[in-house]
C-alpha positions as CSV (number, residue, x, y, z in Angstrom):
1,X,9.8,-18.4,-25.4
2,X,7.1,-16.1,-24.1
3,X,9.0,-13.9,-21.7
4,X,6.4,-11.1,-21.0
5,X,2.7,-10.5,-21.5
6,X,0.9,-7.2,-21.4
7,X,-2.9,-6.9,-21.9
8,X,-6.1,-6.9,-20.0
9,X,-7.4,-9.5,-17.5
10,X,-10.4,-11.3,-19.0
11,X,-11.1,-13.4,-15.9
12,X,-9.5,-14.5,-12.6
13,X,-9.5,-17.8,-10.9
14,X,-7.9,-19.0,-7.6
15,X,-4.5,-19.7,-9.2
16,X,-4.5,-18.3,-12.7
17,X,-5.7,-15.5,-14.9
18,X,-6.7,-15.2,-18.5
19,X,-5.0,-12.2,-20.1
20,X,-6.4,-10.9,-23.4
21,X,-3.6,-9.6,-25.7
22,X,-5.3,-8.0,-28.7
23,X,-7.8,-10.8,-29.0
24,X,-5.6,-13.7,-28.0
25,X,-6.1,-15.2,-24.5
26,X,-3.2,-16.4,-22.5
27,X,-3.8,-18.6,-19.4
28,X,-1.2,-17.6,-16.8
29,X,-0.6,-19.4,-13.5
30,X,0.6,-17.3,-10.6
31,X,1.5,-17.7,-6.9
32,X,-1.1,-16.8,-4.3
33,X,0.9,-13.6,-3.4
34,X,1.0,-12.5,-7.1
35,X,-2.7,-13.2,-7.5
36,X,-3.5,-10.9,-4.6
37,X,-1.4,-8.2,-6.2
38,X,-3.1,-8.3,-9.7
39,X,-5.9,-5.9,-10.6
40,X,-9.5,-6.8,-11.2
41,X,-10.9,-8.3,-14.4
42,X,-11.1,-5.8,-17.2
43,X,-8.0,-3.9,-16.0
44,X,-4.6,-3.7,-17.7
45,X,-1.7,-5.8,-16.4
46,X,1.8,-6.8,-17.4
47,X,3.6,-9.9,-16.2
48,X,7.0,-11.5,-16.8
49,X,6.4,-15.1,-17.8
50,X,8.1,-18.5,-17.9
51,X,6.8,-21.3,-20.2
52,X,7.0,-24.8,-18.9
53,X,7.0,-27.3,-21.8
54,X,6.0,-30.9,-21.3
55,X,5.1,-33.7,-23.7
56,X,1.4,-33.4,-23.0
57,X,1.0,-29.9,-21.7
58,X,2.2,-26.3,-22.0
59,X,1.9,-24.0,-18.9
60,X,2.6,-20.4,-18.6
61,X,3.6,-18.9,-15.2
62,X,3.4,-15.2,-14.4
63,X,5.5,-12.9,-12.1
64,X,5.3,-9.3,-11.2
65,X,9.1,-8.9,-11.1
66,X,12.2,-10.3,-12.7
67,X,13.4,-11.4,-9.3
68,X,10.3,-13.5,-8.7
69,X,10.7,-15.0,-12.2
70,X,14.4,-15.8,-11.6
71,X,13.7,-17.5,-8.3
72,X,11.0,-19.6,-9.9
73,X,13.5,-20.7,-12.6
74,X,16.1,-21.6,-9.9
75,X,13.7,-23.3,-7.6
76,X,12.5,-25.5,-10.4
77,X,16.1,-26.6,-10.9
78,X,16.2,-28.2,-7.5
79,X,15.5,-31.9,-7.3
80,X,12.0,-32.5,-6.0
81,X,10.7,-28.9,-6.6
82,X,8.1,-28.6,-9.3
83,X,6.1,-25.7,-10.5
84,X,3.5,-26.1,-7.8
85,X,6.1,-26.2,-5.0
86,X,7.9,-23.2,-6.4
87,X,4.8,-21.1,-6.5
88,X,4.0,-22.3,-2.9
89,X,7.4,-21.0,-1.7
90,X,7.1,-17.7,-3.6
91,X,3.5,-17.3,-2.5
92,X,4.3,-17.9,1.2
93,X,7.5,-15.8,1.4
94,X,7.5,-13.5,-1.6
95,X,10.6,-13.0,-3.8
96,X,12.4,-10.7,-1.3
97,X,12.0,-13.1,1.6
98,X,13.0,-16.1,-0.5
99,X,16.2,-14.2,-1.3
100,X,16.8,-13.5,2.4
101,X,16.0,-17.0,3.6
102,X,18.2,-18.7,1.0
103,X,21.1,-16.3,1.4
104,X,21.1,-16.8,5.2
105,X,20.5,-20.6,5.0
106,X,17.2,-20.3,6.8
107,X,15.6,-23.5,5.6
108,X,12.9,-23.3,8.3
109,X,11.5,-20.3,6.5
110,X,11.3,-22.2,3.2
111,X,9.7,-25.1,5.0
112,X,6.8,-22.9,6.0
113,X,5.5,-23.1,2.4
114,X,2.6,-25.6,1.9
115,X,3.8,-29.0,0.8
116,X,7.5,-28.3,1.5
117,X,9.1,-30.8,3.9
118,X,12.4,-30.3,5.8
119,X,14.5,-32.3,3.4
120,X,13.3,-30.4,0.4
121,X,13.7,-27.1,2.2
122,X,17.3,-27.9,3.1
123,X,18.1,-29.0,-0.4
124,X,16.7,-25.7,-1.7
125,X,19.0,-23.7,0.6
126,X,22.0,-25.9,-0.1
127,X,21.6,-25.8,-3.9
128,X,20.8,-22.2,-4.3
129,X,22.6,-20.3,-1.5
130,X,25.5,-19.2,-3.6
131,X,23.1,-17.8,-6.3
132,X,21.1,-15.6,-3.9
133,X,23.3,-12.5,-4.1
134,X,23.2,-12.4,-7.9
135,X,19.4,-12.7,-7.9
136,X,19.1,-10.0,-5.2
137,X,21.2,-7.6,-7.2
138,X,18.7,-7.7,-10.1
139,X,16.9,-4.4,-10.5
140,X,13.3,-5.3,-11.4
141,X,10.1,-3.2,-11.7
142,X,6.5,-3.8,-10.7
143,X,4.0,-4.1,-13.5
144,X,1.9,-1.0,-13.9
145,X,-1.3,-0.5,-16.0
146,X,-1.1,1.6,-19.2
147,X,-3.6,4.2,-20.2
148,X,-4.7,2.3,-23.3
149,X,-4.7,-1.2,-24.9
150,X,-1.1,-1.0,-26.0
151,X,1.7,-2.9,-24.2
152,X,2.9,-1.6,-20.9
153,X,6.1,0.5,-20.6
154,X,9.1,-1.7,-20.9
155,X,10.9,-2.6,-17.6
156,X,14.6,-3.0,-18.2
157,X,16.6,-5.2,-15.8
158,X,20.1,-4.4,-14.8
159,X,22.0,-7.6,-14.1
160,X,24.6,-7.9,-11.3
161,X,28.1,-7.6,-12.5
162,X,31.5,-6.4,-11.1
163,X,31.6,-2.6,-11.1
164,X,33.7,0.2,-9.7
165,X,33.7,0.4,-5.9
166,X,31.2,3.2,-5.4
167,X,28.6,1.8,-7.8
168,X,29.0,-1.7,-6.3
169,X,28.4,-0.3,-2.8
170,X,25.3,1.6,-4.1
171,X,23.9,-1.5,-5.7
172,X,24.5,-3.7,-2.7
173,X,22.9,-1.1,-0.4
174,X,19.9,-0.8,-2.7
175,X,19.4,-4.6,-2.7
176,X,19.7,-4.8,1.1
177,X,17.2,-2.0,1.7
178,X,14.8,-3.6,-0.7
179,X,14.9,-6.7,1.5
180,X,13.8,-4.6,4.5
181,X,17.0,-3.8,6.2
182,X,17.4,-0.3,7.7
183,X,19.5,2.0,5.4
184,X,21.9,2.8,8.2
185,X,22.4,-0.9,9.2
186,X,22.8,-1.9,5.6
187,X,25.3,0.9,4.8
188,X,27.4,0.0,7.9
189,X,27.4,-3.7,6.9
190,X,28.4,-3.0,3.3
191,X,31.2,-0.7,4.4
192,X,32.5,-3.3,6.9
193,X,32.3,-6.0,4.2
194,X,34.3,-4.0,1.8
195,X,36.9,-3.1,4.5
196,X,37.2,-6.8,5.3
197,X,38.1,-7.7,1.7
198,X,34.8,-8.3,0.0
199,X,36.1,-6.3,-2.9
200,X,34.1,-4.3,-5.5
201,X,31.8,-7.0,-6.8
202,X,28.2,-6.4,-6.0
203,X,27.3,-10.0,-5.4
204,X,30.2,-10.5,-3.0
205,X,29.4,-7.4,-1.1
206,X,25.7,-8.5,-0.6
207,X,26.8,-12.0,0.5
208,X,29.3,-10.6,3.0
209,X,27.0,-7.9,4.3
210,X,24.2,-10.5,4.9
211,X,26.6,-12.6,6.9
212,X,27.5,-9.6,9.1
213,X,23.8,-8.8,9.7
214,X,22.7,-12.4,10.3
215,X,21.4,-13.1,13.9
216,X,24.2,-14.3,16.1
217,X,24.0,-17.3,18.4
């Protein structure tokens, strides 16, 4: 499995790039949002990747963060959602807003992606809602260009797991602020969630806090 590629962009197309890794070219397909974030041809880049294996074809998909890659993997597990549909959802919403929409059950946001109908959007939310807090708790890093032709600096993910109370609160607060919530609002929701019995598990705190901050009515 090819999990990450670091090299220089040889050329760009509308939906893919060719990355030269020490003389070997890798064709990597990306969402529209990821394509917009990539540097120009000739510049260094690093992408997390996922390899789709079919009987007659191999396709490599690239992502700027582990959260985006994980959502692609999960979206592909939903019936009726292929690689093209997954990239459409990620390209329209971005990884952070996919996390928010699925966690809050907002299938209308998912439906905004090109080619995604209401039934598919509802299925995505229903199938993946319980997995959203775990994905949101991943600590990923943006790809950054190196100073030479060597591979980029490693980006080490920190998976969500039950931790002591203070650390769990800190991780939950970080995940919520990364989604765009104000620090004060997020902190209050996390504290309330813990007081109401969410416990010291990061994923449980995120899920409970999101419910508290969801629009009422």
